[in-house]
Residue frames relative to the residue before (quaternion, step in Angstrom):
aa qw qx qy qz dx dy dz
M 1.0000 0.0000 0.0000 0.0000 0.00 0.00 0.00
I 0.3608 -0.7250 0.5216 0.2684 3.55 -0.76 0.75
G 0.8018 0.2745 -0.2309 0.4780 3.53 -1.04 0.81
N 0.6972 0.3941 -0.2656 0.5367 3.66 1.22 -0.09
S 0.0557 -0.7620 0.6449 0.0210 3.47 -1.25 0.66
I 0.3969 -0.6945 0.5577 0.2215 3.58 -1.30 0.53
D 0.3717 -0.7303 0.5402 0.1916 3.61 -0.82 1.09
D 0.7579 -0.4117 0.2921 0.4132 3.52 -1.43 -0.04
N 0.7044 0.4531 -0.2360 0.4928 3.52 1.19 -0.64
G 0.5783 -0.6418 0.3500 0.3622 3.59 1.29 0.24
R 0.5246 0.6020 -0.4268 0.4245 3.50 1.21 0.34
L 0.5297 -0.6526 0.4784 0.2545 3.41 -1.26 0.92
N 0.0635 -0.7609 0.6439 0.0482 3.76 -0.80 0.89
A 0.2796 -0.7565 0.5833 0.0965 3.39 -0.79 1.25
S 0.3110 -0.7127 0.5821 0.2376 3.62 -0.81 0.84
L 0.4696 -0.6809 0.4713 0.3062 3.54 -1.09 0.70
V 0.2385 -0.7153 0.6431 0.1335 3.45 -0.96 0.85
P 0.5277 -0.6268 0.4181 0.3923 3.57 -0.89 0.87
G 0.7882 0.2811 -0.2493 0.4873 3.52 -1.07 1.08
E 0.5812 0.5624 -0.3761 0.4522 3.54 1.33 -0.07
I 0.2690 -0.7698 0.5505 0.1789 3.52 -1.02 0.74
N 0.1351 -0.7986 0.5838 0.0552 3.59 -0.79 0.97
A 0.3176 0.7282 -0.5442 0.2695 3.53 -0.14 1.24
S 0.2170 -0.7468 0.6086 0.1571 3.58 -1.22 0.69
G 0.7682 0.2921 -0.2906 0.4899 3.38 -0.97 1.07
I 0.6046 -0.5961 0.3902 0.3562 3.55 -1.09 0.63
D 0.6803 0.5338 -0.3046 0.3993 3.58 0.74 -0.79
S 0.6839 0.4599 -0.2460 0.5102 3.47 1.05 -0.89
A 0.6223 0.5115 -0.3481 0.4795 3.64 1.10 -0.57
L 0.6573 0.4887 -0.3207 0.4758 3.57 0.99 -0.73
A 0.6382 0.5221 -0.3293 0.4602 3.53 0.94 -0.71
S 0.6529 0.5067 -0.3167 0.4655 3.55 1.02 -0.86
M 0.6364 0.5339 -0.3186 0.4565 3.59 0.94 -0.82
K 0.6444 0.5353 -0.3164 0.4450 3.50 1.01 -0.95
L 0.6546 0.5307 -0.2867 0.4558 3.56 1.00 -1.02
S 0.6949 0.4891 -0.2666 0.4548 3.56 0.89 -1.11
S 0.6534 0.4922 -0.3261 0.4737 3.67 0.99 -0.69
S 0.6804 0.4838 -0.3267 0.4430 3.58 0.93 -0.70
S 0.6214 0.5383 -0.3554 0.4447 3.65 1.08 -0.40
S 0.6462 0.4915 -0.3511 0.4665 3.58 1.15 -0.32
A 0.7850 -0.3233 0.2071 0.4862 3.58 -1.20 -0.23
V 0.5106 -0.6511 0.4581 0.3248 3.53 -0.96 0.54
V 0.1192 -0.8146 0.5675 -0.0137 3.48 -0.63 1.20
D 0.2917 -0.7300 0.5867 0.1947 3.68 -0.64 1.09
D 0.3278 -0.7785 0.5154 0.1440 3.57 -0.52 1.39
H 0.8321 0.1060 -0.0382 0.5430 3.56 0.94 -0.82
P 0.0244 -0.8255 0.5631 0.0283 3.63 0.35 1.14
E 0.5342 0.6226 -0.4196 0.3886 3.65 1.16 -0.31
K 0.6007 0.5789 -0.3633 0.4149 3.60 1.10 -0.48
R 0.7404 0.3623 -0.2034 0.5283 3.55 1.12 -0.59
M 0.4087 0.7503 -0.4680 0.2256 3.65 1.20 0.11
K 0.6228 0.5504 -0.3498 0.4321 3.63 1.06 -0.69
A 0.6537 0.4856 -0.2880 0.5040 3.58 1.04 -0.87
L 0.6716 0.4812 -0.3115 0.4695 3.62 0.85 -0.77
H 0.6526 0.5094 -0.3178 0.4622 3.55 0.96 -0.71
K 0.6489 0.5137 -0.3064 0.4702 3.59 1.03 -0.85
A 0.6341 0.5122 -0.3203 0.4827 3.64 1.04 -0.70
F 0.6297 0.5368 -0.3063 0.4707 3.64 1.08 -0.87
E 0.6471 0.5346 -0.2921 0.4584 3.52 1.08 -1.00
Q 0.6925 0.4812 -0.2668 0.4666 3.55 0.86 -0.90
K 0.6061 0.5303 -0.3304 0.4922 3.59 1.22 -0.64
M 0.7966 0.3918 -0.1953 0.4169 3.55 0.85 -0.98
M 0.4572 0.7214 -0.4002 0.3322 3.49 1.32 -0.39
P 0.6788 0.4853 -0.3073 0.4574 3.70 0.77 -0.82
Q 0.6818 0.4758 -0.2896 0.4743 3.47 1.01 -0.91
M 0.6607 0.4889 -0.3457 0.4528 3.59 0.86 -0.68
K 0.6148 0.5334 -0.3438 0.4683 3.68 1.14 -0.51
E 0.6251 0.5168 -0.3295 0.4833 3.44 1.07 -0.68
E 0.7247 0.4607 -0.2670 0.4374 3.61 0.75 -1.08
Y 0.7856 0.2123 -0.0325 0.5803 3.60 1.07 -1.07
P 0.0206 0.8266 -0.5619 -0.0240 3.73 0.32 1.00
G 0.7814 0.3692 -0.2572 0.4324 3.58 -1.18 0.65
L 0.5372 0.6234 -0.4446 0.3537 3.56 1.15 0.17
K 0.5341 -0.5815 0.4619 0.4041 3.67 -1.16 0.14
R 0.6672 -0.5031 0.3624 0.4128 3.53 -1.20 0.50
S 0.6361 0.5417 -0.3252 0.4428 3.63 0.89 -0.88
Q 0.6723 0.4905 -0.3059 0.4624 3.57 0.99 -0.83
Y 0.5950 0.5268 -0.3490 0.4966 3.66 1.14 -0.58
L 0.6919 0.4645 -0.3206 0.4503 3.55 0.84 -0.89
E 0.6131 0.5475 -0.3623 0.4394 3.62 1.01 -0.54
K 0.6731 0.4881 -0.2943 0.4714 3.52 1.02 -0.83
I 0.6296 0.5050 -0.3286 0.4905 3.58 1.14 -0.75
F 0.6756 0.4856 -0.3598 0.4223 3.66 0.87 -0.64
I 0.5804 0.5532 -0.3755 0.4648 3.57 1.12 -0.54
L 0.6503 0.4737 -0.3237 0.4980 3.60 0.99 -0.83
W 0.6683 0.5312 -0.3295 0.4031 3.58 0.84 -0.71
K 0.5939 0.5732 -0.3475 0.4449 3.50 1.17 -0.58
K 0.7424 0.3858 -0.1925 0.5128 3.53 1.16 -0.70
S 0.5168 0.7029 -0.3743 0.3143 3.64 1.24 -0.30
P 0.5160 -0.6160 0.5008 0.3217 3.63 -1.06 0.53
E 0.6143 0.5744 -0.3409 0.4201 3.54 1.23 -0.62
N 0.5682 0.6229 -0.3456 0.4119 3.57 1.32 -0.39
P 0.3854 -0.7551 0.4503 0.2801 3.72 -0.30 0.97
M 0.6236 0.5329 -0.3765 0.4305 3.62 1.04 -0.39
N 0.6743 0.4577 -0.3355 0.4724 3.60 1.25 -0.07
W 0.4621 0.6837 -0.4584 0.3298 3.61 1.29 0.10
């Protein structure tokens, strides 16, 4: 077997391949996976939980610009236009 060797007691020793997790038991395997995933790039597991706050911030940022571009509209009309922009915006977590 490539990457494995047998020690003096006849047990198989697996050499570690980069990215391979060597753990015995479920608890240690889960702990190893948790450590290895945190060392990689930070991944937002639940961006949908922050969508409401992100949308509100986007709305506040865009409202002055919308009022400048489209004077005289009702607030609901501004919000509709902002929502259309939000669906396409890179700030929307569903577009990540």
